C-alpha positions in Angstrom: 103.9 113.2 95.5 100.6 113.4 97.5 98.3 113.7 94.5 100.4 111.2 92.6 100.3 108.8 95.4 96.5 109.1 95.8 96.1 108.6 92.0 98.4 105.6 92.0 96.6 103.8 94.7 93.1 104.6 93.2 94.4 103.2 90.0 95.7 100.0 91.7 92.3 99.6 93.4 90.5 99.8 90.3 92.8 97.7 88.2 93.1 94.9 90.8 89.5 94.3 92.2 91.0 91.6 94.4 92.7 94.3 96.7 90.8 95.5 99.6 87.5 94.1 101.2 85.5 92.1 98.7 82.4 90.0 99.6 84.0 86.7 98.6 83.4 84.8 101.9 81.6 81.6 102.4 78.3 83.1 103.4 77.2 85.3 106.2 77.5 83.8 109.7 75.4 85.7 112.3 76.0 83.3 115.2 75.6 85.6 118.1 72.5 84.1 119.6 73.8 80.6 119.6 77.4 81.5 120.6 78.6 79.9 123.8 81.7 81.6 125.1 84.7 79.9 126.6 85.7 80.5 130.4 88.6 82.8 129.3 86.2 84.9 127.2 83.7 85.3 130.1 86.6 86.2 132.3 87.4 89.1 130.0 84.1 90.9 130.7 85.6 92.8 133.8 88.2 94.3 131.3 85.3 95.9 129.2 83.8 97.2 132.4 87.1 98.8 133.5 87.7 100.1 130.0 84.2 101.9 130.0 84.8 103.3 133.4 88.3 104.5 132.4 86.7 106.1 129.3 84.3 108.0 131.5 87.0 109.1 133.9 89.2 110.2 131.1 86.5 112.4 129.4 85.3 114.0 132.6 88.8 115.2 133.3 89.1 116.3 129.7 86.1 118.5 130.4 87.8 119.9 133.6 91.0 120.6 131.8 89.2 122.6 128.9 87.2 124.4 131.7 90.2 125.7 133.5 91.0 127.8 130.5 87.8 129.9 130.9 87.6 130.2 134.7 89.7 129.9 137.8 88.0 126.7 138.8 85.1 124.5 137.7 81.7 126.4 137.6 82.6 128.4 140.7 84.4 125.6 142.6 88.2 126.1 142.9 89.5 122.6 142.9 92.9 123.4 141.2 94.6 122.7 144.5 93.3 119.2 144.5 93.4 118.6 140.8 95.9 121.1 139.3 95.9 121.6 135.5 99.0 119.5 135.0 97.4 116.5 136.6 94.0 116.7 134.9 95.8 117.2 131.6 98.1 114.3 132.2 95.1 111.9 133.2 93.2 113.0 130.1 96.2 112.1 127.8 97.4 109.0 129.5 94.1 107.4 130.0 93.1 107.9 126.4 96.0 105.6 125.4 95.2 103.3 128.4 91.6 102.5 127.9 91.9 102.2 124.1 94.9 99.9 124.3 93.2 97.7 127.1 90.1 97.3 124.8 92.2 96.3 122.0 94.2 93.8 124.1 91.0 92.3 125.4 89.6 92.0 121.9 92.7 90.0 120.9 92.3 87.7 123.8 88.5 87.3 122.9 89.1 86.7 119.3 91.9 84.1 119.7 89.8 81.1 121.1 87.0 82.1 118.8 89.2 81.6 115.8 91.1 78.5 116.9 88.1 76.9 118.6 90.5 76.0 121.3 90.9 77.0 124.8 94.2 76.0 126.6 93.9 74.6 130.1 94.0 77.2 132.8 93.7 80.0 130.3 91.0 81.8 132.3 93.4 82.1 135.3 96.1 83.8 133.3 93.4 86.3 132.0 92.3 87.1 135.5 96.1 87.5 136.6 96.6 89.9 133.7 93.5 91.8 134.7 94.7 92.3 138.2 98.1 93.5 136.8 96.4 96.0 134.6 94.2 97.2 137.4 97.4 97.7 139.5 99.1 99.7 136.8 96.1 101.9 136.1 95.3 102.8 139.9 99.0 102.9 140.7 100.0 105.2 137.8 97.0 107.5 138.3 97.7 107.9 141.9 101.6 108.1 141.5 101.1 110.9 138.9 99.1 112.9 141.5 101.6 112.5 144.2 104.4 113.2 141.8 102.9 116.7 140.6 102.3 117.4 144.3 105.9 116.8 145.1 105.2 114.2 147.6 107.5 111.4 146.3 110.9 112.8 146.9 113.6 111.2 144.9 111.6 108.4 143.6 109.2 110.7 141.5 110.7 109.2 138.2 109.9 105.5 139.2 106.5 105.9 140.8 105.3 109.4 140.1 105.1 111.6 136.9 108.0 111.2 134.3 107.0 114.6 132.8 106.8 113.4 129.3 103.7 113.8 127.3 101.8 110.5 126.6 104.4 108.7 128.8 103.4 110.5 132.1 103.4 107.1 134.2 106.2 106.3 136.4 108.9 104.0 135.1 107.9 101.2 137.5 104.4 101.3 136.2 105.8 101.5 132.6 107.9 98.4 133.2 105.0 96.5 134.9 102.7 97.4 131.9 105.3 96.0 129.5 105.6 92.8 131.5 101.8 92.7 131.3 101.8 93.0 127.5 104.3 90.2 127.3 101.9 88.0 129.4 99.1 89.1 127.1 101.0 88.0 123.9 101.6 84.7 125.6 98.0 84.3 126.5 97.1 85.1 122.8 99.8 82.6 121.5 98.5 79.7 123.5 95.1 80.1 122.0 96.1 80.6 118.4 98.7 77.8 118.5 96.5 75.3 116.6 95.9 77.9 113.8 99.8 78.1 113.2 100.3 74.4 112.6 101.1 73.7 108.9 100.6 77.4 107.9 102.9 79.5 105.8 104.8 82.1 107.7 103.3 84.8 105.8 99.8 83.5 106.4 96.9 85.2 108.3 97.5 83.5 111.6 101.2 84.3 111.5 100.3 88.0 110.8 98.3 88.0 114.0 101.2 86.6 115.9 103.7 89.2 114.5 101.2 91.9 115.4 100.9 90.7 118.9 104.7 90.3 119.4 105.3 93.8 118.0 103.1 95.5 120.6 105.1 94.8 123.8 108.4 95.2 121.8 107.7 98.7 120.6 106.2 99.9 123.7 109.4 98.9 125.6 111.3 101.6 123.5 109.7 104.1 125.9 112.2 102.9 128.4 115.4 103.9 126.5 115.9 107.0 128.4 116.2 108.3 132.0 116.0 111.7 133.8 119.6 112.7 132.8 119.3 111.8 129.1 119.8 114.4 126.4 116.4 115.9 125.4 116.9 115.1 121.8 117.7 111.4 122.6 114.9 111.2 124.9 112.4 112.8 122.6 113.5 110.5 119.9 112.5 107.4 121.8 109.3 108.9 123.0 108.1 109.4 119.5 109.0 105.7 118.8 106.1 104.9 121.3 103.7 107.8 120.4 104.1 107.5 116.6 105.3 104.1 115.8 103.7 102.1 118.6 100.3 104.0 118.6 100.0 105.0 114.9 102.0 102.2 113.3 102.0 99.0 115.1 98.5 99.2 116.6 97.2 100.4 113.3 98.5 97.1 111.9 97.2 95.0 114.8 93.8 96.4 114.5 93.7 95.9 110.7 94.5 92.2 111.4 91.8 92.0 114.1 89.2 93.6 111.7 90.3 91.2 109.0 89.8 88.3 111.3 86.5 89.8 112.4 85.2 89.7 108.9 86.7 86.2 108.3 84.9 84.7 111.3 81.5 86.1 110.1 82.1 84.7 106.6 82.1 88.2 105.0 85.6 87.7 103.3 87.9 85.0 102.5 91.2 84.5 104.2 93.0 85.5 101.0 91.0 88.8 100.6 91.8 89.6 104.3 95.6 88.9 103.9 95.7 91.2 100.8 94.3 94.0 103.0 96.9 93.4 105.6 99.9 93.4 103.2 98.5 96.6 101.5 98.3 98.1 105.1 101.9 97.0 105.9 103.3 98.6 102.7 101.3 101.9 102.9 101.2 102.5 106.7 104.6 101.3 107.8 106.3 102.4 104.6 105.1 106.0 105.0 104.9 106.0 108.9 108.4 104.9 109.7 110.1 107.7 107.7 107.2 110.0 108.5 108.0 110.0 112.2 110.7 112.5 111.2 108.0 115.3 111.2 108.0 115.1 115.0 111.6 116.0 115.3 111.3 119.7 114.5 112.7 120.9 117.9 115.3 118.2 118.6 118.2 119.6 116.2 117.8 116.8 113.7 119.3 117.3 110.2 117.2 119.1 107.8 116.9 116.0 105.6 114.9 114.3 108.5 112.2 117.1 108.4 112.1 117.1 104.5 111.7 113.4 104.3 109.5 113.2 107.5 107.0 115.7 106.4 106.8 114.3 102.8 106.2 110.8 103.9 103.9 111.8 106.7 101.8 113.6 104.0 101.6 110.4 102.1 99.9 108.8 105.2 96.8 110.4 103.8 96.9 108.0 100.8 95.9 104.8 102.8 93.2 106.9 104.7 91.5 107.9 101.5 91.3 104.1 100.7 89.9 103.4 104.2 87.2 106.0 103.6 86.2 104.3 100.3 86.4 100.9 101.8 84.3 101.8 104.8 81.2 101.9 102.6 81.9 98.5 101.4 81.2 97.2 105.0 77.6 98.0 104.5 77.3 95.5 101.5 79.3 92.9 103.4 76.9 92.9 106.3 73.5 92.7 104.6 71.3 90.1 106.1 67.8 89.3 105.0 67.9 92.3 102.8 68.7 94.9 105.6 72.0 95.6 107.5 70.0 96.5 110.6 69.0 92.8 111.1 72.7 92.1 111.6 73.7 91.5 115.3 77.0 93.4 114.9 75.2 96.4 113.1 76.5 99.1 115.6 79.8 97.6 115.8 79.9 97.9 112.0 78.7 101.6 112.3 81.6 102.3 114.5 84.0 100.9 112.0 82.4 103.1 109.2 82.9 106.0 111.6 86.6 105.0 111.7 86.9 105.4 108.0 85.4 108.9 108.2 87.6 109.9 111.1 90.6 108.4 109.6 90.4 110.6 106.6 89.3 113.8 108.3 91.2 113.6 111.6 94.3 111.8 110.8 94.6 112.7 107.0 93.3 116.2 106.5 94.0 117.6 110.0 97.2 115.8 110.1 98.4 117.0 106.8 97.3 120.4 107.8 99.9 120.7 110.6 103.0 118.4 109.6 104.7 120.4 106.9 107.8 122.0 108.3 106.9 125.7 107.9 103.4 125.1 109.1 104.7 123.1 112.2 107.0 125.9 113.0 104.2 128.4 113.8 101.3 126.1 114.9 103.4 123.6 117.0 101.7 123.2 120.6 98.7 125.3 119.6 95.1 124.2 119.3 95.6 123.0 115.7 97.8 120.1 117.1 95.1 119.4 119.7 92.5 119.5 116.8 94.6 116.7 114.9 94.9 114.8 118.3 91.3 114.7 119.3 89.9 113.9 115.6 92.6 111.2 115.2 93.0 109.5 118.5 89.3 109.4 119.6 87.9 109.4 116.0 90.0 106.5 114.7 91.5 104.6 117.7 88.8 105.4 120.0 86.0 104.5 117.7 87.8 101.2 117.0 88.0 100.4 120.6 84.3 101.0 121.0 83.7 98.8 118.1 85.8 96.1 119.8 83.8 96.5 123.1 80.4 96.2 121.3 81.7 93.3 119.2 83.0 91.2 122.2 80.3 92.1 124.8 77.4 91.2 122.2 78.7 87.6 122.5 79.3 87.6 126.2 75.9 89.1 127.6 72.5 87.6 127.4 70.3 88.6 124.6 67.9 90.2 126.9 70.6 92.6 128.3 71.7 93.9 125.0 70.1 97.2 123.7 70.5 98.5 120.1 68.8 101.6 121.3 71.7 102.4 123.8 74.4 101.4 121.2 72.7 103.8 118.7 72.5 106.6 121.2 76.2 106.1 122.1 77.2 106.1 118.4 75.5 109.4 117.6 76.6 111.0 120.8 80.2 110.2 120.4 80.3 111.2 116.8 78.2 114.4 116.9 79.9 115.4 120.2 83.3 115.0 118.8 82.4 116.9 115.7 80.8 119.8 117.7 84.0 119.9 119.8 86.1 120.4 116.8 83.8 122.7 114.8 82.8 125.0 117.7 86.1 125.2 119.5 89.4 123.3 118.8 89.7 124.0 115.0 88.6 127.7 114.9 90.6 128.5 118.1 93.6 126.8 116.6 93.4 128.9 113.5 93.3 132.2 115.4 96.0 130.8 117.6 98.4 130.1 114.7 97.7 133.6 113.2 98.7 135.1 116.6 101.9 132.9 116.5 102.5 134.2 112.9 101.9 137.9 113.6 103.3 138.3 117.1 105.4 135.2 117.9 104.9 131.8 119.6 105.3 133.2 123.1 102.3 135.5 122.6 100.0 132.6 121.1 100.7 130.6 124.4 100.4 133.6 126.7 97.7 134.4 129.2 96.9 137.6 127.3 95.9 135.6 124.2 94.2 132.6 125.9 92.1 135.0 128.1 91.3 137.1 125.0 87.5 137.7 124.4 87.4 135.7 121.1 89.4 132.7 122.4 87.2 132.6 125.5 84.0 132.6 123.3 85.3 129.5 121.3 86.3 127.7 124.5 82.8 128.3 126.1 81.2 127.0 122.9 82.9 123.7 123.4 80.5 123.0 126.3 77.9 121.8 123.6 80.2 119.2 122.2 81.5 118.1 125.6 78.0 117.6 127.0 76.8 115.7 123.9 79.9 113.6 124.0 79.8 112.6 127.7 76.0 112.6 128.4 74.8 111.0 125.1 78.0 109.2 124.0 79.9 107.9 127.1 77.1 107.4 129.6 75.0 105.0 127.5 78.0 102.9 126.6 79.0 102.7 130.3 75.4 101.7 131.3 75.1 99.1 128.5 78.5 97.5 129.5 78.0 97.6 133.2 74.5 96.2 133.1 75.7 93.3 130.8 78.1 92.3 133.8 75.0 91.0 135.6 73.6 89.1 132.6 76.6 87.0 131.4 76.1 83.8 129.3 77.2 80.6 130.8 80.6 79.6 129.7 81.9 76.3 128.0 83.8 74.7 131.0 85.6 71.9 129.4 89.2 73.2 128.5 90.5 72.4 125.2 87.0 71.3 123.9 86.1 72.0 120.3 83.1 74.3 120.1 80.2 73.3 117.8 
């Protein structure tokens, strides 16, 4: 089915050239230097500053978490009593979702008035209110998780502390507040794109954006369908609705729509071409992804048919990823200005989109396919091979997309003198080379020997201190330093510096609400 699926889609893409990205727009529009943002758009800049700082915070604690495996502390300093392994790992996981999602939400609010050329009255105040709410959730959930792990919250640990579920660590109160914030976000976007919806077919591009926006708070809310007394199989079922369907399905669809509008707004593709890509994405991603969620239910006593269909359909998720890899190289042709793509103002945002195509196939496709068949999952489950797929797919795909969104939006918001292609270039190569080194030097080879240990001696041994403190495993973990340092120092820090510096060099906004921009 996998080979047949790839063959069928390759045939369709060749037989119907209208599918996929095609340079059929009305001509390239590089309007960065002349663009004057709306007040609601300039009000978004603090979002990108917070996103960059959360990214730095998340990666630093990822380094600390990895370091705990090789020594009892951090370079001679025993900080485990202050930051125990359970809290550094929770922060590293939760904040990866948090900063990426916030970047995408901000990009949606930025794109909406750009597309409709309309800013509703008082929109910038709603943007600021949502920013305060997101900040409260971020600080509150981070602090609450630390207090919960330290057993300082008593009986309210579930509401304000650490839920104990991977990727849904934040307390239920913060989770509910974040859901309300997403509803407010959907309302903000809807107010801006209202003029685009008038007279349009319900299957048109503006309505696709509306559907994607509405689905985000809806599917995140399914993470509240359990409580501390819920049966594990039931609770884990709903948790994967968030981790798989929300993160891997709905956000995948939403970002495809945003990228489609990104190309449309720049005159690279027509609305018809962009819409065809979105429909293909819906069929391939949601068609395989909804049933494919079954491959996560290996440990929850689901019927065997769920695992059979889940692993088979999940394997087919590789198919659209192969297409994305091919399509990524078309981006280069779409963005040629004056004979050279490097003259394009969004060159580095485009480069991050190309990186998404690469990591989509390798991280989500190859590494995902490597672990999701039932017999493999039985032996490698919760080993480094899972982490290998997680790092390459989450950071490589969603993280790179989020960075592309940051660069795209901030390019319009900061003054020309504050922008630096050099910093963007250093960040691009630092993030991609650093991630690749992490995987090649540590996570992938460590995952292979850990799976072999699980196969030969049992899962208990592969997760035991005897194995994780073995000489070979320790060598692989120490080798990770090269990737970690490259990723943080050459990748994250230049991005943080570029974004924070731009905060002090913002362009003046269009003040008149509801005005039409020239």
